[in-house]
N, CA, C and O of each residue as an XYZ file, in Angstrom:
692
protein
N     159.676   -176.813    100.029
C     159.507   -177.207     98.650
C     158.062   -176.976     98.248
O     157.149   -177.284     99.014
N     157.845   -176.441     97.063
C     156.509   -176.132     96.583
C     156.313   -176.792     95.229
O     157.077   -176.547     94.296
N     155.293   -177.628     95.122
C     154.950   -178.248     93.839
C     153.464   -178.094     93.630
O     152.721   -177.855     94.582
N     153.030   -178.229     92.413
C     151.601   -178.094     92.115
C     151.211   -179.090     91.046
O     152.017   -179.456     90.191
N     149.971   -179.520     91.104
C     149.429   -180.416     90.096
C     148.055   -179.887     89.714
O     147.274   -179.510     90.587
N     147.756   -179.854     88.446
C     146.473   -179.344     87.965
C     145.720   -180.484     87.330
O     146.247   -181.169     86.453
N     144.473   -180.700     87.767
C     143.650   -181.758     87.193
C     143.282   -181.459     85.754
O     143.488   -180.342     85.279
N     142.743   -182.441     85.058
C     142.356   -182.265     83.658
C     140.849   -182.120     83.561
O     140.132   -182.640     84.416
N     140.341   -181.420     82.534
C     138.890   -181.250     82.401
C     138.220   -182.569     82.035
O     138.816   -183.426     81.382
N     136.973   -182.715     82.466
C     136.219   -183.928     82.177
C     135.856   -184.006     80.709
O     136.040   -185.056     80.093
N     135.345   -182.927     80.123
C     134.955   -182.919     78.709
C     135.170   -181.521     78.158
O     135.029   -180.529     78.874
N     135.512   -181.452     76.882
C     135.738   -180.156     76.239
C     134.451   -179.356     76.198
O     133.375   -179.910     75.976
N     134.560   -178.062     76.411
C     133.444   -177.115     76.378
C     132.376   -177.408     77.426
O     131.235   -176.971     77.276
N     132.720   -178.128     78.466
C     131.812   -178.380     79.580
C     132.455   -177.793     80.830
O     133.680   -177.715     80.927
N     131.634   -177.385     81.776
C     132.183   -176.889     83.028
C     132.862   -178.044     83.742
O     132.284   -179.125     83.850
N     134.057   -177.841     84.223
C     134.825   -178.898     84.860
C     135.396   -178.385     86.169
O     135.663   -177.192     86.316
N     135.581   -179.282     87.108
C     136.198   -178.926     88.371
C     137.678   -179.251     88.288
O     138.063   -180.360     87.918
N     138.492   -178.287     88.630
C     139.931   -178.485     88.676
C     140.347   -178.420     90.138
O     139.890   -177.546     90.875
N     141.187   -179.314     90.552
C     141.721   -179.274     91.905
C     143.209   -179.012     91.814
O     143.919   -179.679     91.062
N     143.680   -178.049     92.573
C     145.118   -177.796     92.612
C     145.616   -178.191     93.990
O     144.950   -177.943     94.995
N     146.770   -178.796     94.031
C     147.345   -179.248     95.285
C     148.662   -178.526     95.508
O     149.504   -178.473     94.611
N     148.838   -177.990     96.658
C     150.118   -177.387     97.020
C     150.742   -178.240     98.111
O     150.159   -178.432     99.178
N     151.903   -178.736     97.838
C     152.603   -179.540     98.831
C     153.589   -178.615     99.525
O     154.489   -178.060     98.896
N     153.409   -178.460    100.817
C     154.275   -177.587    101.592
C     154.831   -178.390    102.764
O     154.405   -179.521    102.996
N     155.764   -177.825    103.494
C     156.373   -178.519    104.623
C     155.341   -178.861    105.696
O     155.497   -179.875    106.376
N     154.324   -178.078    105.867
C     153.349   -178.300    106.933
C     152.207   -179.205    106.498
O     151.325   -179.479    107.312
N     152.175   -179.671    105.287
C     151.102   -180.566    104.879
C     150.571   -180.227    103.503
O     151.147   -179.418    102.775
N     149.472   -180.854    103.163
C     148.872   -180.682    101.844
C     147.625   -179.827    101.989
O     146.794   -180.069    102.864
N     147.501   -178.830    101.131
C     146.294   -177.997    101.076
C     145.635   -178.238     99.732
O     146.297   -178.312     98.697
N     144.354   -178.355     99.769
C     143.624   -178.601     98.530
C     142.704   -177.421     98.262
O     141.956   -176.982     99.135
N     142.778   -176.910     97.016
C     141.947   -175.783     96.612
C     141.079   -176.214     95.437
O     141.560   -176.830     94.486
N     139.817   -175.887     95.515
C     138.903   -176.206     94.421
C     138.493   -174.912     93.729
O     138.222   -173.896     94.369
N     138.459   -174.983     92.432
C     137.932   -173.858     91.666
C     137.169   -174.413     90.480
O     137.558   -175.418     89.884
N     136.077   -173.743     90.147
C     135.353   -174.105     88.932
C     135.895   -173.298     87.778
O     136.024   -172.077     87.871
N     136.208   -173.964     86.704
C     136.705   -173.315     85.497
C     135.952   -173.884     84.312
O     135.516   -175.035     84.331
N     135.810   -173.110     83.333
C     135.369   -173.661     82.063
C     136.575   -173.671     81.152
O     137.539   -172.940     81.383
N     136.531   -174.473     80.143
C     137.668   -174.514     79.226
C     137.850   -173.171     78.546
O     138.944   -172.859     78.077
N     136.803   -172.379     78.485
C     136.894   -171.054     77.868
C     137.581   -170.043     78.785
O     137.949   -168.957     78.337
N     137.755   -170.381     80.037
C     138.384   -169.449     80.972
C     139.825   -169.158     80.593
O     140.382   -168.144     81.013
N     140.429   -170.021     79.814
C     141.825   -169.846     79.438
C     141.984   -169.074     78.139
O     143.111   -168.812     77.719
N     140.892   -168.707     77.498
C     140.949   -167.943     76.262
C     140.823   -166.457     76.578
O     140.079   -166.071     77.480
N     141.540   -165.636     75.845
C     141.418   -164.192     75.986
C     140.332   -163.733     75.030
O     140.408   -163.982     73.826
N     139.327   -163.065     75.564
C     138.229   -162.588     74.731
C     138.603   -161.209     74.204
O     138.904   -160.301     74.978
N     138.583   -161.061     72.909
C     138.942   -159.794     72.281
C     137.735   -159.260     71.514
O     136.905   -160.028     71.030
N     137.652   -157.950     71.413
C     136.546   -157.374     70.654
C     136.726   -157.656     69.170
O     137.842   -157.922     68.724
N     135.644   -157.601     68.398
C     135.776   -157.836     66.957
C     136.508   -156.690     66.265
O     136.614   -155.586     66.800
N     137.002   -156.971     65.083
C     137.633   -155.942     64.258
C     136.555   -154.942     63.862
O     135.469   -155.335     63.438
N     136.847   -153.656     63.998
C     135.883   -152.619     63.639
C     136.221   -152.051     62.267
O     137.382   -151.787     61.955
N     135.195   -151.870     61.465
C     135.367   -151.336     60.112
C     134.479   -150.118     59.935
O     133.330   -150.102     60.375
N     135.022   -149.100     59.287
C     134.244   -147.923     58.907
C     134.022   -148.001     57.411
O     134.977   -148.059     56.636
N     132.761   -148.001     57.005
C     132.404   -148.047     55.591
C     131.957   -146.655     55.190
O     131.002   -146.113     55.747
N     132.653   -146.077     54.218
C     132.366   -144.713     53.774
C     131.871   -144.767     52.338
O     132.605   -145.167     51.434
N     130.622   -144.363     52.133
C     130.028   -144.353     50.794
C     128.883   -143.351     50.803
O     128.241   -143.144     51.833
N     128.628   -142.733     49.661
C     127.510   -141.796     49.579
C     126.199   -142.505     49.261
O     125.140   -141.883     49.349
N     126.234   -143.768     48.900
C     125.044   -144.568     48.614
C     124.660   -145.326     49.891
O     125.314   -146.299     50.265
N     123.593   -144.868     50.552
C     123.194   -145.440     51.839
C     122.852   -146.922     51.736
O     123.224   -147.702     52.612
N     122.153   -147.317     50.684
C     121.759   -148.721     50.531
C     122.985   -149.619     50.358
O     123.059   -150.697     50.947
N     123.939   -149.173     49.554
C     125.155   -149.953     49.336
C     125.987   -150.036     50.613
O     126.508   -151.099     50.948
N     126.111   -148.924     51.320
C     126.878   -148.917     52.569
C     126.254   -149.853     53.595
O     126.967   -150.587     54.279
N     124.935   -149.832     53.706
C     124.253   -150.696     54.668
C     124.365   -152.166     54.278
O     124.558   -153.020     55.143
N     124.248   -152.471     52.993
C     124.401   -153.858     52.535
C     125.810   -154.372     52.829
O     125.991   -155.512     53.255
N     126.787   -153.526     52.598
C     128.172   -153.901     52.872
C     128.391   -154.085     54.376
O     129.085   -155.012     54.794
N     127.808   -153.213     55.178
C     127.918   -153.336     56.638
C     127.308   -154.645     57.120
O     127.861   -155.299     58.004
N     126.176   -155.029     56.548
C     125.541   -156.290     56.930
C     126.393   -157.488     56.531
O     126.485   -158.461     57.279
N     127.016   -157.425     55.360
C     127.886   -158.519     54.913
C     129.097   -158.656     55.839
O     129.493   -159.768     56.187
N     129.681   -157.531     56.234
C     130.831   -157.576     57.133
C     130.417   -158.043     58.528
O     131.146   -158.790     59.181
N     129.246   -157.599     58.979
C     128.751   -158.031     60.286
C     128.487   -159.536     60.299
O     128.739   -160.204     61.302
N     127.985   -160.064     59.195
C     127.749   -161.505     59.099
C     129.057   -162.286     59.187
O     129.066   -163.445     59.603
N     130.152   -161.655     58.798
C     131.471   -162.294     58.869
C     132.149   -162.062     60.221
O     133.280   -162.503     60.427
N     131.469   -161.377     61.143
C     132.006   -161.188     62.481
C     132.668   -159.855     62.750
O     133.228   -159.655     63.828
N     132.620   -158.935     61.795
C     133.206   -157.616     62.010
C     132.159   -156.684     62.598
O     130.960   -156.909     62.433
N     132.601   -155.659     63.271
C     131.719   -154.621     63.791
C     131.790   -153.466     62.800
O     132.748   -152.693     62.816
N     130.785   -153.345     61.940
C     130.815   -152.371     60.847
C     129.946   -151.164     61.158
O     128.813   -151.295     61.623
N     130.501   -149.979     60.892
C     129.803   -148.707     61.050
C     129.839   -147.999     59.710
O     130.844   -148.063     59.002
N     128.750   -147.321     59.352
C     128.710   -146.613     58.072
C     128.779   -145.108     58.280
O     128.329   -144.577     59.295
N     129.354   -144.442     57.294
C     129.373   -142.979     57.237
C     128.972   -142.604     55.820
O     129.581   -143.070     54.857
N     127.956   -141.769     55.688
C     127.450   -141.385     54.370
C     128.184   -140.148     53.871
O     127.743   -139.020     54.089
N     129.294   -140.371     53.209
C     130.077   -139.281     52.641
C     131.358   -139.023     53.417
O     131.537   -139.486     54.544
N     132.242   -138.266     52.774
C     133.549   -137.990     53.343
C     133.528   -137.157     54.600
O     134.259   -137.442     55.548
N     132.697   -136.127     54.621
C     132.621   -135.250     55.795
C     132.119   -136.035     57.004
O     132.633   -135.873     58.111
N     131.119   -136.882     56.791
C     130.594   -137.712     57.885
C     131.657   -138.679     58.397
O     131.708   -138.961     59.594
N     132.499   -139.188     57.512
C     133.573   -140.103     57.920
C     134.598   -139.386     58.786
O     135.045   -139.922     59.800
N     134.964   -138.188     58.389
C     135.942   -137.418     59.167
C     135.371   -137.081     60.539
O     136.083   -137.150     61.541
N     134.086   -136.716     60.592
C     133.435   -136.434     61.878
C     133.381   -137.690     62.751
O     133.639   -137.629     63.953
N     133.043   -138.824     62.137
C     132.898   -140.077     62.896
C     134.204   -140.514     63.541
O     134.192   -141.142     64.599
N     135.317   -140.191     62.920
C     136.611   -140.645     63.435
C     137.288   -139.638     64.361
O     138.433   -139.844     64.762
N     136.607   -138.570     64.702
C     137.197   -137.606     65.632
C     137.309   -138.171     67.047
O     138.219   -137.807     67.792
N     136.383   -139.063     67.419
C     136.387   -139.626     68.769
C     136.396   -141.149     68.761
O     136.114   -141.773     69.784
N     136.712   -141.751     67.631
C     136.680   -143.206     67.488
C     137.647   -143.596     66.382
O     137.725   -142.918     65.358
N     138.376   -144.672     66.578
C     139.330   -145.136     65.578
C     138.989   -146.561     65.167
O     139.073   -147.473     65.989
N     138.605   -146.770     63.910
C     138.332   -148.136     63.447
C     139.639   -148.892     63.206
O     140.714   -148.294     63.168
N     139.534   -150.198     63.045
C     140.710   -150.999     62.699
C     140.988   -150.950     61.201
O     142.126   -151.149     60.776
N     139.955   -150.686     60.396
C     140.104   -150.621     58.939
C     139.024   -149.709     58.368
O     137.946   -149.571     58.946
N     139.324   -149.081     57.218
C     138.368   -148.197     56.539
C     138.136   -148.739     55.137
O     139.082   -149.037     54.409
N     136.856   -148.864     54.765
C     136.460   -149.235     53.404
C     135.862   -147.972     52.800
O     134.829   -147.485     53.260
N     136.513   -147.445     51.770
C     136.253   -146.083     51.306
C     135.884   -146.030     49.829
O     136.609   -146.550     48.982
N     134.751   -145.399     49.527
C     134.384   -145.119     48.136
C     135.226   -143.932     47.667
O     135.597   -143.075     48.469
N     135.523   -143.886     46.385
C     136.331   -142.788     45.842
C     135.451   -141.655     45.322
O     135.673   -140.492     45.657
N     134.461   -141.989     44.509
C     133.613   -140.959     43.901
C     132.458   -140.617     44.822
O     131.455   -141.328     44.878
N     132.616   -139.511     45.547
C     131.566   -139.021     46.427
C     131.462   -137.520     46.241
O     132.474   -136.859     46.005
N     130.264   -136.967     46.344
C     130.121   -135.514     46.208
C     130.735   -134.803     47.411
O     130.784   -135.343     48.516
N     131.191   -133.605     47.174
C     131.794   -132.822     48.258
C     133.214   -133.264     48.516
O     134.135   -132.859     47.807
N     133.395   -134.077     49.506
C     134.715   -134.567     49.914
C     134.906   -135.973     49.349
O     134.289   -136.921     49.835
N     135.761   -136.118     48.321
C     135.918   -137.436     47.687
C     136.837   -138.344     48.510
O     137.395   -137.926     49.525
N     136.983   -139.577     48.063
C     137.769   -140.566     48.792
C     139.234   -140.207     48.947
O     139.847   -140.526     49.965
N     139.806   -139.543     47.940
C     141.211   -139.133     48.041
C     141.399   -138.115     49.161
O     142.365   -138.189     49.920
N     140.467   -137.160     49.259
C     140.546   -136.149     50.319
C     140.383   -136.787     51.697
O     141.071   -136.413     52.647
N     139.472   -137.749     51.798
C     139.268   -138.442     53.077
C     140.529   -139.208     53.465
O     140.956   -139.157     54.619
N     141.125   -139.917     52.509
C     142.347   -140.683     52.791
C     143.473   -139.761     53.254
O     144.184   -140.079     54.207
N     143.636   -138.625     52.585
C     144.678   -137.673     52.994
C     144.407   -137.134     54.402
O     145.329   -136.989     55.204
N     143.136   -136.840     54.695
C     142.781   -136.354     56.037
C     143.079   -137.419     57.096
O     143.584   -137.099     58.172
N     142.774   -138.669     56.798
C     143.056   -139.749     57.744
C     144.558   -139.918     57.960
O     144.994   -140.179     59.082
N     145.343   -139.774     56.914
C     146.794   -139.966     57.026
C     147.471   -138.842     57.804
O     148.576   -139.027     58.316
N     146.827   -137.687     57.899
C     147.402   -136.594     58.690
C     146.983   -136.666     60.159
O     147.545   -135.964     60.999
N     146.009   -137.501     60.466
C     145.554   -137.668     61.845
C     146.440   -138.697     62.553
O     146.629   -139.797     62.035
N     146.985   -138.362     63.719
C     147.857   -139.311     64.417
C     147.181   -140.651     64.727
O     147.824   -141.697     64.640
N     145.905   -140.633     65.084
C     145.226   -141.882     65.441
C     144.842   -142.719     64.223
O     144.623   -143.924     64.351
N     144.759   -142.105     63.054
C     144.338   -142.828     61.847
C     145.467   -143.065     60.848
O     145.257   -143.705     59.818
N     146.644   -142.562     61.138
C     147.751   -142.629     60.178
C     148.120   -144.052     59.787
O     148.568   -144.280     58.663
N     147.944   -145.007     60.682
C     148.333   -146.389     60.385
C     147.145   -147.306     60.111
O     147.329   -148.500     59.875
N     145.939   -146.766     60.140
C     144.746   -147.574     59.876
C     144.699   -147.908     58.387
O     144.760   -147.000     57.558
N     144.591   -149.191     58.025
C     144.533   -149.552     56.608
C     143.274   -148.996     55.940
O     142.194   -148.983     56.531
N     143.435   -148.541     54.703
C     142.316   -148.012     53.922
C     142.191   -148.838     52.653
O     143.155   -149.006     51.906
N     140.981   -149.354     52.419
C     140.678   -150.079     51.189
C     139.746   -149.216     50.364
O     138.685   -148.815     50.841
N     140.131   -148.926     49.127
C     139.244   -148.201     48.217
C     138.263   -149.212     47.633
O     138.666   -150.174     46.980
N     136.992   -148.990     47.870
C     135.928   -149.846     47.333
C     135.251   -149.029     46.241
O     134.373   -148.212     46.519
N     135.663   -149.253     45.004
C     135.269   -148.359     43.923
C     135.098   -149.106     42.616
O     135.599   -150.217     42.442
N     134.385   -148.479     41.707
C     134.246   -149.052     40.363
C     135.372   -148.568     39.454
O     135.525   -149.062     38.337
N     136.157   -147.606     39.928
C     137.274   -147.066     39.146
C     138.500   -147.965     39.297
O     138.838   -148.380     40.406
N     139.157   -148.259     38.189
C     140.346   -149.114     38.268
C     141.445   -148.661     37.319
O     142.374   -149.419     37.040
N     141.351   -147.440     36.824
C     142.388   -146.948     35.921
C     143.692   -146.753     36.687
O     143.696   -146.473     37.886
N     144.779   -146.907     35.972
C     146.108   -146.781     36.578
C     146.286   -145.421     37.260
O     146.861   -145.347     38.346
N     145.807   -144.365     36.643
C     145.937   -143.022     37.214
C     145.214   -142.927     38.563
O     145.728   -142.323     39.505
N     144.031   -143.520     38.649
C     143.249   -143.502     39.895
C     144.001   -144.263     40.985
O     144.072   -143.813     42.129
N     144.558   -145.410     40.627
C     145.301   -146.217     41.598
C     146.530   -145.459     42.097
O     146.835   -145.490     43.290
N     147.230   -144.784     41.198
C     148.411   -144.004     41.594
C     148.028   -142.830     42.492
O     148.718   -142.541     43.470
N     146.923   -142.150     42.158
C     146.449   -141.060     43.021
C     146.076   -141.591     44.403
O     146.324   -140.943     45.419
N     145.484   -142.765     44.422
C     145.109   -143.382     45.696
C     146.315   -143.729     46.548
O     146.322   -143.491     47.756
N     147.336   -144.291     45.915
C     148.560   -144.612     46.660
C     149.185   -143.349     47.231
O     149.653   -143.340     48.370
N     149.192   -142.282     46.437
C     149.747   -141.013     46.909
C     148.933   -140.452     48.081
O     149.482   -139.785     48.958
N     147.624   -140.722     48.093
C     146.755   -140.232     49.166
C     146.823   -141.109     50.414
O     146.372   -140.699     51.483
N     147.386   -142.318     50.285
C     147.507   -143.198     51.446
C     146.598   -144.403     51.436
O     146.435   -145.060     52.464
N     145.997   -144.711     50.293
C     145.133   -145.886     50.188
C     146.019   -147.124     50.064
O     146.976   -147.140     49.289
N     145.689   -148.155     50.833
C     146.518   -149.361     50.898
C     146.141   -150.433     49.885
O     147.011   -151.171     49.423
N     144.856   -150.534     49.529
C     144.417   -151.607     48.632
C     143.148   -151.186     47.906
O     142.482   -150.225     48.289
N     142.829   -151.926     46.849
C     141.633   -151.652     46.051
C     140.776   -152.895     45.961
O     141.283   -154.014     45.877
N     139.463   -152.684     45.979
C     138.497   -153.751     45.747
C     137.402   -153.167     44.868
O     136.775   -152.168     45.221
N     137.181   -153.788     43.736
C     136.173   -153.277     42.804
C     134.765   -153.522     43.320
O     134.452   -154.595     43.836
N     133.922   -152.508     43.171
C     132.503   -152.682     43.481
C     131.948   -153.696     42.493
O     132.366   -153.737     41.336
N     131.038   -154.485     42.934
C     130.463   -155.511     42.075
C     131.090   -156.871     42.324
O     130.484   -157.896     42.012
N     132.305   -156.898     42.887
C     132.901   -158.178     43.277
C     132.149   -158.706     44.486
O     131.439   -157.957     45.158
N     132.300   -159.966     44.759
C     131.624   -160.550     45.918
C     132.227   -159.989     47.205
O     133.391   -159.588     47.225
N     131.446   -159.961     48.266
C     131.985   -159.502     49.555
C     133.170   -160.357     50.019
O     133.988   -159.907     50.821
N     133.254   -161.576     49.516
C     134.344   -162.468     49.905
C     135.712   -161.872     49.557
O     136.659   -161.995     50.335
N     135.817   -161.227     48.390
C     137.105   -160.631     48.016
C     137.454   -159.470     48.951
O     138.620   -159.280     49.300
N     136.454   -158.702     49.352
C     136.692   -157.623     50.312
C     137.097   -158.199     51.673
O     137.999   -157.675     52.326
N     136.440   -159.259     52.090
C     136.779   -159.888     53.366
C     138.202   -160.441     53.357
O     138.894   -160.385     54.374
N     138.643   -160.973     52.222
C     140.029   -161.457     52.117
C     141.013   -160.300     52.285
O     142.030   -160.431     52.968
N     140.701   -159.168     51.656
C     141.567   -157.990     51.813
C     141.599   -157.516     53.264
O     142.661   -157.191     53.794
N     140.446   -157.479     53.891
C     140.370   -157.048     55.289
C     141.187   -157.989     56.167
O     141.931   -157.538     57.038
N     141.053   -159.284     55.943
C     141.816   -160.261     56.728
C     143.315   -160.087     56.519
O     144.104   -160.259     57.448
N     143.698   -159.748     55.304
C     145.117   -159.559     54.997
C     145.677   -158.289     55.652
O     146.826   -158.269     56.093
N     144.864   -157.239     55.710
C     145.348   -155.940     56.193
C     145.186   -155.705     57.690
O     145.782   -154.778     58.238
N     144.395   -156.526     58.350
C     144.182   -156.334     59.788
C     144.814   -157.483     60.554
O     145.024   -158.563     60.000
N     145.113   -157.256     61.816
C     145.624   -158.362     62.629
C     144.547   -159.427     62.781
O     143.365   -159.148     62.582
N     144.945   -160.638     63.130
C     143.977   -161.729     63.256
C     142.936   -161.448     64.320
O     141.803   -161.920     64.220
N     143.299   -160.695     65.326
C     142.329   -160.281     66.336
C     142.566   -158.818     66.648
O     143.672   -158.301     66.495
N     141.536   -158.183     67.075
C     141.653   -156.775     67.446
C     142.472   -156.663     68.727
O     142.502   -157.601     69.523
N     143.132   -155.536     68.934
C     143.898   -155.382     70.169
C     142.985   -155.353     71.383
O     141.813   -154.989     71.289
N     143.534   -155.740     72.515
C     142.753   -155.693     73.743
C     142.426   -154.250     74.092
O     143.244   -153.360     73.862
N     141.238   -154.005     74.647
C     140.897   -152.636     75.026
C     141.801   -152.152     76.150
O     142.275   -152.945     76.963
N     142.033   -150.855     76.190
C     142.868   -150.263     77.240
C     142.156   -150.380     78.577
O     140.940   -150.204     78.656
N     142.904   -150.673     79.616
C     142.293   -150.801     80.950
C     142.782   -149.722     81.867
O     142.377   -149.669     83.029
């Protein structure tokens, strides 16, 4: 017969000694292990965000706001830079400006949707444009949501929380 008993921690968030007892036919064996209460939590990496904008100051300010909220934010200055950045890395979410010189946000969204690794990554258009035609073009290109520039970062963070899982997936081992 095999039974086990696990001791309780002395105080929350403090290192505690747990003793496990195995009762076997030949007697009792006692094993000691040090555990912290955090040992039972799975540590996951933060949600990664790619911020695509042609305005370096705005992209950096947005990256800092997202980083302050616990996200791992990376910036790409323009559409071509965003496509290059995602060739060997896949973010959990993309925050994308629409009006950019060269490769605009619609072209970037279409390029991401044709890539197998980026096809399911949520895309938020972060733009000052809000006309119905722009929104329809964005939906056709694969944009999932819109957030107007000039709104507080809180509204963008709410969208990100809604479109991403509560925690990032565990890294591959």
